[in-house]
mmCIF file as gemmi writes it, N, C-alpha and C atoms, coordinates in Angstrom:
data_model
loop_
_atom_site.group_PDB
_atom_site.id
_atom_site.type_symbol
_atom_site.label_atom_id
_atom_site.label_alt_id
_atom_site.label_comp_id
_atom_site.label_asym_id
_atom_site.label_entity_id
_atom_site.label_seq_id
_atom_site.pdbx_PDB_ins_code
_atom_site.Cartn_x
_atom_site.Cartn_y
_atom_site.Cartn_z
_atom_site.occupancy
_atom_site.B_iso_or_equiv
_atom_site.pdbx_formal_charge
_atom_site.auth_seq_id
_atom_site.auth_asym_id
_atom_site.pdbx_PDB_model_num
ATOM 1 N N . MET Axp A 1 ? 124.752 101.09 12.414 1 0 ? 1 A 1
ATOM 2 C CA . MET Axp A 1 ? 123.623 100.478 12.654 1 0 ? 1 A 1
ATOM 3 C C . MET Axp A 1 ? 122.536 101.396 13.118 1 0 ? 1 A 1
ATOM 4 N N . SER Axp A 2 ? 121.439 101.6 12.719 1 0 ? 2 A 1
ATOM 5 C CA . SER Axp A 2 ? 120.33 102.483 13.252 1 0 ? 2 A 1
ATOM 6 C C . SER Axp A 2 ? 119.308 101.933 14.106 1 0 ? 2 A 1
ATOM 7 N N . ASP Axp A 3 ? 119.296 100.671 14.27 1 0 ? 3 A 1
ATOM 8 C CA . ASP Axp A 3 ? 118.471 100.061 15.064 1 0 ? 3 A 1
ATOM 9 C C . ASP Axp A 3 ? 119.051 99.654 16.394 1 0 ? 3 A 1
ATOM 10 N N . ILE Axp A 4 ? 118.333 100.085 17.483 1 0 ? 4 A 1
ATOM 11 C CA . ILE Axp A 4 ? 119.05 100.035 18.768 1 0 ? 4 A 1
ATOM 12 C C . ILE Axp A 4 ? 118.898 98.475 19.061 1 0 ? 4 A 1
ATOM 13 N N . TYR Axp A 5 ? 118.2 97.707 18.572 1 0 ? 5 A 1
ATOM 14 C CA . TYR Axp A 5 ? 117.889 96.276 19.082 1 0 ? 5 A 1
ATOM 15 C C . TYR Axp A 5 ? 119.081 95.413 18.321 1 0 ? 5 A 1
ATOM 16 N N . ILE Axp A 6 ? 119.636 96.133 17.144 1 0 ? 6 A 1
ATOM 17 C CA . ILE Axp A 6 ? 120.782 95.389 16.391 1 0 ? 6 A 1
ATOM 18 C C . ILE Axp A 6 ? 122.026 95.683 17.017 1 0 ? 6 A 1
ATOM 19 N N . ARG Axp A 7 ? 122.53 94.577 17.853 1 0 ? 7 A 1
ATOM 20 C CA . ARG Axp A 7 ? 123.974 94.994 18.602 1 0 ? 7 A 1
ATOM 21 C C . ARG Axp A 7 ? 125.262 94.838 17.872 1 0 ? 7 A 1
ATOM 22 N N . ASN Axp A 8 ? 125.295 94.073 16.989 1 0 ? 8 A 1
ATOM 23 C CA . ASN Axp A 8 ? 126.42 93.666 16.147 1 0 ? 8 A 1
ATOM 24 C C . ASN Axp A 8 ? 126.321 93.508 14.771 1 0 ? 8 A 1
ATOM 25 N N . GLU Axp A 9 ? 127.473 93.365 14.015 1 0 ? 9 A 1
ATOM 26 C CA . GLU Axp A 9 ? 127.656 93.026 12.556 1 0 ? 9 A 1
ATOM 27 C C . GLU Axp A 9 ? 126.651 91.611 12.125 1 0 ? 9 A 1
ATOM 28 N N . ARG Axp A 10 ? 126.916 90.668 13.222 1 0 ? 10 A 1
ATOM 29 C CA . ARG Axp A 10 ? 126.113 89.558 12.717 1 0 ? 10 A 1
ATOM 30 C C . ARG Axp A 10 ? 124.653 89.469 12.876 1 0 ? 10 A 1
ATOM 31 N N . GLU Axp A 11 ? 124.026 90.167 13.802 1 0 ? 11 A 1
ATOM 32 C CA . GLU Axp A 11 ? 122.642 90.714 13.818 1 0 ? 11 A 1
ATOM 33 C C . GLU Axp A 11 ? 122.254 91.208 12.675 1 0 ? 11 A 1
ATOM 34 N N . GLN Axp A 12 ? 123.118 92.395 12.259 1 0 ? 12 A 1
ATOM 35 C CA . GLN Axp A 12 ? 122.91 92.899 11.166 1 0 ? 12 A 1
ATOM 36 C C . GLN Axp A 12 ? 122.605 92.14 9.766 1 0 ? 12 A 1
ATOM 37 N N . GLN Axp A 13 ? 123.731 91.271 9.561 1 0 ? 13 A 1
ATOM 38 C CA . GLN Axp A 13 ? 123.626 90.328 8.597 1 0 ? 13 A 1
ATOM 39 C C . GLN Axp A 13 ? 122.344 89.645 8.414 1 0 ? 13 A 1
ATOM 40 N N . LEU Axp A 14 ? 122.048 89.058 9.859 1 0 ? 14 A 1
ATOM 41 C CA . LEU Axp A 14 ? 120.788 88.328 9.956 1 0 ? 14 A 1
ATOM 42 C C . LEU Axp A 14 ? 119.652 89.13 9.615 1 0 ? 14 A 1
ATOM 43 N N . VAL Axp A 15 ? 119.501 90.148 9.855 1 0 ? 15 A 1
ATOM 44 C CA . VAL Axp A 15 ? 118.364 91.146 9.527 1 0 ? 15 A 1
ATOM 45 C C . VAL Axp A 15 ? 118.326 91.372 8.181 1 0 ? 15 A 1
ATOM 46 N N . GLN Axp A 16 ? 119.433 91.668 7.469 1 0 ? 16 A 1
ATOM 47 C CA . GLN Axp A 16 ? 119.561 91.985 6.163 1 0 ? 16 A 1
ATOM 48 C C . GLN Axp A 16 ? 119.123 90.562 5.354 1 0 ? 16 A 1
ATOM 49 N N . TYR Axp A 17 ? 119.51 89.487 5.776 1 0 ? 17 A 1
ATOM 50 C CA . TYR Axp A 17 ? 119.22 88.302 4.992 1 0 ? 17 A 1
ATOM 51 C C . TYR Axp A 17 ? 117.565 87.845 5.272 1 0 ? 17 A 1
ATOM 52 N N . ALA Axp A 18 ? 117.122 88.326 6.479 1 0 ? 18 A 1
ATOM 53 C CA . ALA Axp A 18 ? 115.725 88.043 6.58 1 0 ? 18 A 1
ATOM 54 C C . ALA Axp A 18 ? 114.8 88.999 5.668 1 0 ? 18 A 1
ATOM 55 N N . LEU Axp A 19 ? 115.295 90.309 5.42 1 0 ? 19 A 1
ATOM 56 C CA . LEU Axp A 19 ? 114.636 91.307 4.506 1 0 ? 19 A 1
ATOM 57 C C . LEU Axp A 19 ? 114.665 90.482 3.056 1 0 ? 19 A 1
ATOM 58 N N . GLU Axp A 20 ? 115.922 90.083 2.655 1 0 ? 20 A 1
ATOM 59 C CA . GLU Axp A 20 ? 116.014 89.569 1.349 1 0 ? 20 A 1
ATOM 60 C C . GLU Axp A 20 ? 114.956 88.392 1.094 1 0 ? 20 A 1
ATOM 61 N N . LEU Axp A 21 ? 114.916 87.566 2.202 1 0 ? 21 A 1
ATOM 62 C CA . LEU Axp A 21 ? 113.939 86.449 1.905 1 0 ? 21 A 1
ATOM 63 C C . LEU Axp A 21 ? 112.644 86.985 1.942 1 0 ? 21 A 1
ATOM 64 N N . ALA Axp A 22 ? 112.004 88.096 2.76 1 0 ? 22 A 1
ATOM 65 C CA . ALA Axp A 22 ? 110.784 88.71 2.688 1 0 ? 22 A 1
ATOM 66 C C . ALA Axp A 22 ? 110.694 89.235 1.373 1 0 ? 22 A 1
ATOM 67 N N . GLN Axp A 23 ? 111.563 89.775 0.802 1 0 ? 23 A 1
ATOM 68 C CA . GLN Axp A 23 ? 111.409 90.373 -0.674 1 0 ? 23 A 1
ATOM 69 C C . GLN Axp A 23 ? 110.987 89.377 -1.884 1 0 ? 23 A 1
ATOM 70 N N . GLN Axp A 24 ? 111.919 88.265 -1.783 1 0 ? 24 A 1
ATOM 71 C CA . GLN Axp A 24 ? 111.615 87.091 -2.486 1 0 ? 24 A 1
ATOM 72 C C . GLN Axp A 24 ? 110.152 86.664 -2.284 1 0 ? 24 A 1
ATOM 73 N N . ILE Axp A 25 ? 109.744 86.377 -1.032 1 0 ? 25 A 1
ATOM 74 C CA . ILE Axp A 25 ? 108.411 86.117 -0.914 1 0 ? 25 A 1
ATOM 75 C C . ILE Axp A 25 ? 107.358 86.884 -1.4 1 0 ? 25 A 1
ATOM 76 N N . ASP Axp A 26 ? 107.678 88.186 -0.932 1 0 ? 26 A 1
ATOM 77 C CA . ASP Axp A 26 ? 106.732 89.229 -1.327 1 0 ? 26 A 1
ATOM 78 C C . ASP Axp A 26 ? 106.345 88.989 -3.1 1 0 ? 26 A 1
ATOM 79 N N . LYS Axp A 27 ? 107.219 88.855 -3.826 1 0 ? 27 A 1
ATOM 80 C CA . LYS Axp A 27 ? 106.953 88.609 -5.399 1 0 ? 27 A 1
ATOM 81 C C . LYS Axp A 27 ? 105.95 87.751 -5.648 1 0 ? 27 A 1
ATOM 82 N N . THR Axp A 28 ? 105.763 86.705 -4.885 1 0 ? 28 A 1
ATOM 83 C CA . THR Axp A 28 ? 104.719 85.769 -5.376 1 0 ? 28 A 1
ATOM 84 C C . THR Axp A 28 ? 103.48 85.457 -4.279 1 0 ? 28 A 1
ATOM 85 N N . ALA Axp A 29 ? 103.819 86.195 -3.291 1 0 ? 29 A 1
ATOM 86 C CA . ALA Axp A 29 ? 102.808 86.057 -2.064 1 0 ? 29 A 1
ATOM 87 C C . ALA Axp A 29 ? 101.469 86.219 -2.713 1 0 ? 29 A 1
ATOM 88 N N . GLY Axp A 30 ? 101.091 87.238 -3.374 1 0 ? 30 A 1
ATOM 89 C CA . GLY Axp A 30 ? 99.809 87.669 -3.803 1 0 ? 30 A 1
ATOM 90 C C . GLY Axp A 30 ? 99.227 86.665 -4.83 1 0 ? 30 A 1
ATOM 91 N N . LYS Axp A 31 ? 100.125 86.051 -5.678 1 0 ? 31 A 1
ATOM 92 C CA . LYS Axp A 31 ? 99.474 84.907 -6.371 1 0 ? 31 A 1
ATOM 93 C C . LYS Axp A 31 ? 98.959 83.721 -5.576 1 0 ? 31 A 1
ATOM 94 N N . TYR Axp A 32 ? 99.759 83.353 -4.587 1 0 ? 32 A 1
ATOM 95 C CA . TYR Axp A 32 ? 99.021 82.335 -3.834 1 0 ? 32 A 1
ATOM 96 C C . TYR Axp A 32 ? 98.181 82.633 -3.015 1 0 ? 32 A 1
ATOM 97 N N . ASP Axp A 33 ? 97.945 84.016 -2.41 1 0 ? 33 A 1
ATOM 98 C CA . ASP Axp A 33 ? 96.567 84.509 -1.744 1 0 ? 33 A 1
ATOM 99 C C . ASP Axp A 33 ? 95.501 84.46 -2.477 1 0 ? 33 A 1
ATOM 100 N N . GLU Axp A 34 ? 95.624 84.772 -3.717 1 0 ? 34 A 1
ATOM 101 C CA . GLU Axp A 34 ? 94.388 84.806 -4.922 1 0 ? 34 A 1
ATOM 102 C C . GLU Axp A 34 ? 94.01 83.275 -5.192 1 0 ? 34 A 1
ATOM 103 N N . SER Axp A 35 ? 95.012 82.576 -5.496 1 0 ? 35 A 1
ATOM 104 C CA . SER Axp A 35 ? 94.755 81.319 -6.012 1 0 ? 35 A 1
ATOM 105 C C . SER Axp A 35 ? 94.452 80.317 -5.005 1 0 ? 35 A 1
ATOM 106 N N . GLY Axp A 36 ? 94.934 80.686 -3.493 1 0 ? 36 A 1
ATOM 107 C CA . GLY Axp A 36 ? 94.622 79.52 -2.615 1 0 ? 36 A 1
ATOM 108 C C . GLY Axp A 36 ? 95.71 78.306 -2.543 1 0 ? 36 A 1
ATOM 109 N N . GLU Axp A 37 ? 96.399 78.353 -3.446 1 0 ? 37 A 1
ATOM 110 C CA . GLU Axp A 37 ? 97.475 77.26 -3.645 1 0 ? 37 A 1
ATOM 111 C C . GLU Axp A 37 ? 98.262 77.322 -2.453 1 0 ? 37 A 1
ATOM 112 N N . PHE Axp A 38 ? 99.025 76.413 -2.032 1 0 ? 38 A 1
ATOM 113 C CA . PHE Axp A 38 ? 100.031 76.325 -0.959 1 0 ? 38 A 1
ATOM 114 C C . PHE Axp A 38 ? 101.205 76.827 -1.591 1 0 ? 38 A 1
ATOM 115 N N . PRO Axp A 39 ? 102.229 77.596 -0.834 1 0 ? 39 A 1
ATOM 116 C CA . PRO Axp A 39 ? 103.358 78.378 -1.505 1 0 ? 39 A 1
ATOM 117 C C . PRO Axp A 39 ? 104.758 77.456 -1.356 1 0 ? 39 A 1
ATOM 118 N N . PHE Axp A 40 ? 104.688 76.296 -1.831 1 0 ? 40 A 1
ATOM 119 C CA . PHE Axp A 40 ? 105.854 75.305 -1.811 1 0 ? 40 A 1
ATOM 120 C C . PHE Axp A 40 ? 107.088 76.13 -2.059 1 0 ? 40 A 1
ATOM 121 N N . GLU Axp A 41 ? 107.187 76.914 -3.054 1 0 ? 41 A 1
ATOM 122 C CA . GLU Axp A 41 ? 108.443 77.509 -3.498 1 0 ? 41 A 1
ATOM 123 C C . GLU Axp A 41 ? 109.019 78.269 -2.344 1 0 ? 41 A 1
ATOM 124 N N . HIS Axp A 42 ? 108.128 78.998 -1.491 1 0 ? 42 A 1
ATOM 125 C CA . HIS Axp A 42 ? 108.525 79.637 -0.375 1 0 ? 42 A 1
ATOM 126 C C . HIS Axp A 42 ? 109.537 78.977 0.608 1 0 ? 42 A 1
ATOM 127 N N . PHE Axp A 43 ? 109.075 77.676 0.778 1 0 ? 43 A 1
ATOM 128 C CA . PHE Axp A 43 ? 109.757 76.999 1.645 1 0 ? 43 A 1
ATOM 129 C C . PHE Axp A 43 ? 111.168 76.345 0.977 1 0 ? 43 A 1
ATOM 130 N N . ASN Axp A 44 ? 111.12 76.427 -0.32 1 0 ? 44 A 1
ATOM 131 C CA . ASN Axp A 44 ? 112.392 76.344 -0.94 1 0 ? 44 A 1
ATOM 132 C C . ASN Axp A 44 ? 113.457 77.374 -0.671 1 0 ? 44 A 1
ATOM 133 N N . TYR Axp A 45 ? 112.89 78.75 -0.497 1 0 ? 45 A 1
ATOM 134 C CA . TYR Axp A 45 ? 113.753 79.854 -0.322 1 0 ? 45 A 1
ATOM 135 C C . TYR Axp A 45 ? 114.331 79.487 1.384 1 0 ? 45 A 1
ATOM 136 N N . PHE Axp A 46 ? 113.176 79.175 2.065 1 0 ? 46 A 1
ATOM 137 C CA . PHE Axp A 46 ? 113.883 78.829 3.722 1 0 ? 46 A 1
ATOM 138 C C . PHE Axp A 46 ? 114.953 77.586 3.477 1 0 ? 46 A 1
ATOM 139 N N . GLN Axp A 47 ? 114.789 76.766 2.83 1 0 ? 47 A 1
ATOM 140 C CA . GLN Axp A 47 ? 115.687 75.548 2.758 1 0 ? 47 A 1
ATOM 141 C C . GLN Axp A 47 ? 117.143 76.085 2.228 1 0 ? 47 A 1
ATOM 142 N N . ARG Axp A 48 ? 117.043 76.944 1.402 1 0 ? 48 A 1
ATOM 143 C CA . ARG Axp A 48 ? 118.354 77.409 0.831 1 0 ? 48 A 1
ATOM 144 C C . ARG Axp A 48 ? 118.885 78.55 1.713 1 0 ? 48 A 1
ATOM 145 N N . ALA Axp A 49 ? 118.026 79.158 2.601 1 0 ? 49 A 1
ATOM 146 C CA . ALA Axp A 49 ? 118.521 80.032 3.481 1 0 ? 49 A 1
ATOM 147 C C . ALA Axp A 49 ? 119.074 79.285 4.818 1 0 ? 49 A 1
ATOM 148 N N . SER Axp A 50 ? 118.775 77.811 4.842 1 0 ? 50 A 1
ATOM 149 C CA . SER Axp A 50 ? 119.062 77.214 6.154 1 0 ? 50 A 1
ATOM 150 C C . SER Axp A 50 ? 120.695 76.846 5.776 1 0 ? 50 A 1
ATOM 151 N N . LYS Axp A 51 ? 121.06 76.814 4.529 1 0 ? 51 A 1
ATOM 152 C CA . LYS Axp A 51 ? 122.364 76.72 4.177 1 0 ? 51 A 1
ATOM 153 C C . LYS Axp A 51 ? 123.372 77.755 3.925 1 0 ? 51 A 1
ATOM 154 N N . HIS Axp A 52 ? 122.767 78.988 4.273 1 0 ? 52 A 1
ATOM 155 C CA . HIS Axp A 52 ? 123.548 80.273 4.251 1 0 ? 52 A 1
ATOM 156 C C . HIS Axp A 52 ? 124.38 80.319 5.151 1 0 ? 52 A 1
ATOM 157 N N . PRO Axp A 53 ? 125.783 80.651 4.83 1 0 ? 53 A 1
ATOM 158 C CA . PRO Axp A 53 ? 126.656 80.743 5.918 1 0 ? 53 A 1
ATOM 159 C C . PRO Axp A 53 ? 126.721 82.154 6.613 1 0 ? 53 A 1
ATOM 160 N N . LEU Axp A 54 ? 126.107 82.128 7.817 1 0 ? 54 A 1
ATOM 161 C CA . LEU Axp A 54 ? 126.226 83.529 8.518 1 0 ? 54 A 1
ATOM 162 C C . LEU Axp A 54 ? 127.5 83.656 9.25 1 0 ? 54 A 1
ATOM 163 N N . LYS Axp A 55 ? 128.032 84.846 9.167 1 0 ? 55 A 1
ATOM 164 C CA . LYS Axp A 55 ? 129.586 84.728 9.856 1 0 ? 55 A 1
ATOM 165 C C . LYS Axp A 55 ? 129.383 84.859 11.297 1 0 ? 55 A 1
């Protein structure tokens, strides 16, 4: 673990999962920024993430 704020493996998993979510959102964020539409699909990512079993 290279970040001094990450104290254990569980926190590392949480950070990794947050980075994966950010990458998914990044793929379509520009489309929503340009169109002004609400990014409903991003909330689907968060809904699925809430069911993700963190150890």
